[in-house]
N, C-alpha and C positions, 0 to 999 in steps of 0.2 A: 511486699517489700517496698521500701522507699526507693523511688527511681533514682535517687542520688546515692543510694547505698551500692557502690560499685567498686571494683578493683581495676587497676590498669596493669596489663602485662606487656613488656617490651621485649620481643625477641631480638637477640644480638648475637649474630654469627660472626666470628672473627674473620674468617677467610671468605669474604664475599667474592663472587666471581669477577665482577667488573671493577671492584675497588677493594683489593685485598687489605685487611686490617681496618676496614671501614669504621667500626665503632670507636677506634682509637685515633683516627685521623683528627687532627687539630682544626678546630674552627674557633677563631678568636683566641687562640692559645690554649684552648681547653678541648678535651676529647668530645667527639660528636655525640656519643651516647650520653654524656653528662648533660648536654643541652636538652636532649629528649627527655631525660629523667626529670629535669626541672619543670618542663612543661606539663608533665603528668602530675607532679606534685601540686602545681598551681591549680589543677582542675578539681581538687577536693575529694579525690578518691580515698576510700578506706584504707587501701593498701596500694603500693606501687612496687612491682617486682620486675626486675630484669632477668630474663631467661637467657643466660650466657653459656658459651661453650668453651671459654678460655679464662684462666685465672687472671690474666692481665686486665680483662674487662672489669672483674670484681675489684681489683686494686684501684682502678681508675674511678670507681664509684664510692670508695670508702669515705664515710662521713657526710654523704650528701643527703641522707634521709631515705633512701630506697633500699630494699632488700634484694640481694642477688641470689638467684637460684641456679646452681650449676646443672646444666642439662647435657645430654649426650651429644657427641659430635656427628653422629650418623643421620641426623634427621634430614628428610628430603625437603621439608618446608618449614616456614615459621609456625604454621598451624600445628604441625606435629610437635614442635618444640614447646609451644604453649600448652598443649595437652599434657605433656609431661610436667610442665611447671604447675598446672592446676592440680595434678595428683600429688606432687611433692609439697605443694602449699596446703593441701587438705581442704581445698574449696569444695563446698557441697554443690550438687547439681543445679541449684537455684541461683548460685552466685552469678551476678552480672560481671562479665569480664570484657573490658575494652582492650582490643589488640591495637596498640600504638606502635607502628613500625619504628625500628631503631634508627632510621635515617630521616626523621621528620623533626629537625631542630627548631622549626618555627610553628609547630602545631599549636593553634590557639586553644587555651584552656576551655573556652566556651564550646569549641567543637568537640572536644573530648567529652564534656559533660552532655552535650546535645545527643551524641550517638548512644550514650547509656540511657538517656530519657526516652529516645526513640524506641529502643528495644523493649523497654518496660511498657510503653504505651501502645505499641503496634500489635503485640501478640505474635509477631514473626519470630522464626528461630534465629534470625540474623539481621543486623542492621548496619547501615553504612551511610556515607555522606556523599554529596555531589555539589558542583558549582558550575555555572555557565562557562563555556569555552569562549574566550574573548578574541582569539586570533586564528587566522587561517593556518598559520604555521603549527599551532598546537593541534588543530583539528586533524591535520594530515600526518601528525607525528605518531608513529606506532608505539612510542613509549608513553604517550598520553592516552590512558584508557578511557574509553567512552562508555556511558551507560544510557540505556533507554528505559524510561520509567512509565508505568501505566497510571491511569487516572487515580487508582487507589493507593498510589505511593509505593507500589511494589516493582522491583526490578524486572524488566522483560528480558534484557540481554546486556552483556558486557562485551566489548570488543576493542581491539586495537585499531580497527578501521573506523572511518568517519560515518558512523551510523546515528540516525537514519540517513540513508543516501538520498540526497535531494536531487531528483532526476533532472529537473529543468535547470536549476541553478548550476549544477555541476556540468551539465551539457554545454552551457554557455561559458564555463570556466570561471564562474563568478559565485563564490560562496558568500560574498559580502552582501548580497541582496536578501539573504534569508534572515528573518527576524531574529533579534537577540534572544538567546535562551533556547534556540532550536537544537543545540547540542550541549550535552552535559559532560564535564570531566569527572570521572570517578575518583574520589579521594580514598586512598587505601587505608582507611581506619575502619575497624569493625567492632561491633559488640555482639555478644552471644552469652547465653547461660553457660556455665561450666559444663553442664551435661550435654548440651548441644555441641560444644567444642570437642568434647571427648568422642561424640558420635561422628562428627566431621572428620576427625583424624583417622577414623577406621574406614571411612568410605573410600572405595577405589576411585582413582582418577577417571574422569569421564572423557568421552570422545572429543567434545568441544573444548574441554580444558586442555587436552593435549594439543589440539590445533592452535588455540590462541595463546597457550602458556599463561592462562588466567585461572588461579585456583578457585575463585568464587564461582565459576561456571559449574563446578562439581555440584554445588548446592542446587542451582536451577535445574540442572539435568536430572537430579533426583526428585524434582517436583516440589521442592521446599521453597517457601517464600523468603525473600530478602527485602526488608523495608529500606527505603531510601528517602532522605530528607535533605534540603538545602543546608549547607554549612552556614552558621550564623556569622562567621568571619572567614576571610580568605585563608586558604592553606597554600602557602608557597610550595612549589614543587620540591619533593624530597631529594636526597643525595644519593645517586646511583653511580656516578662516575666522577673522575677528577675534575671535569669541566663543571659538573654540578657543584662540587665542593667550592670551586673558585667563585661561582655565582653566589653561593651561600655566604661566602666571606664577604663579598661586596655588599650583599643585603645587610648583613650584620653591622658592617661599618656604617652604612647609611642610617641604620636604626639608632646607632649610638652617637650620631653627630649632634 
């Protein structure tokens, strides 16, 4: 399969815990999910589908060029929602599916394409992206997920903690002395074959996943590889809270100046 022959699926749950109605919250006067859909369309995917659980999301996307798949309201995770989307869409097991979170209004098209290419080239069941952490604040923020990567490009671990723990620098209270690139922020975009997505959705949550509240740890706990590559362009942090939405609004305004 051509590594650029891929689809993008965007999970969009209306009643997000930290920001209810998140897909429909306005950013620059337009629904947040519409910004994400446009980013996916710009990446050159064969299909872009939004896996929604509320008809209001479908109405907000009318005429924008993406297809909306209505999925159940009872899914425990975005992965479960996308597995249903894959079935309803009739994707065969070899289809490369990029899972673009519905709260990433600034996801670069190059990054969306890169994760699809990485999956095709790596042979891993799952692929994702990362970028260097640039600030001490982000390093110690539990909402910024860190990833440790082996020399072969596969993930060793994901954590909300500042891993690896630099014993000497942290003992001095100075993380700034550690060389740039010592820590990586995990970017929450994934690619997998549709068959792997279906398998992932049936796997029981693992112990580490429950501790860290990070779904991708389920794959590592099962002994399955996750390929990781640097993002070709920065991924501004997604929108999880009202404060994030305000920051996104400021960023959008600065981009349009």
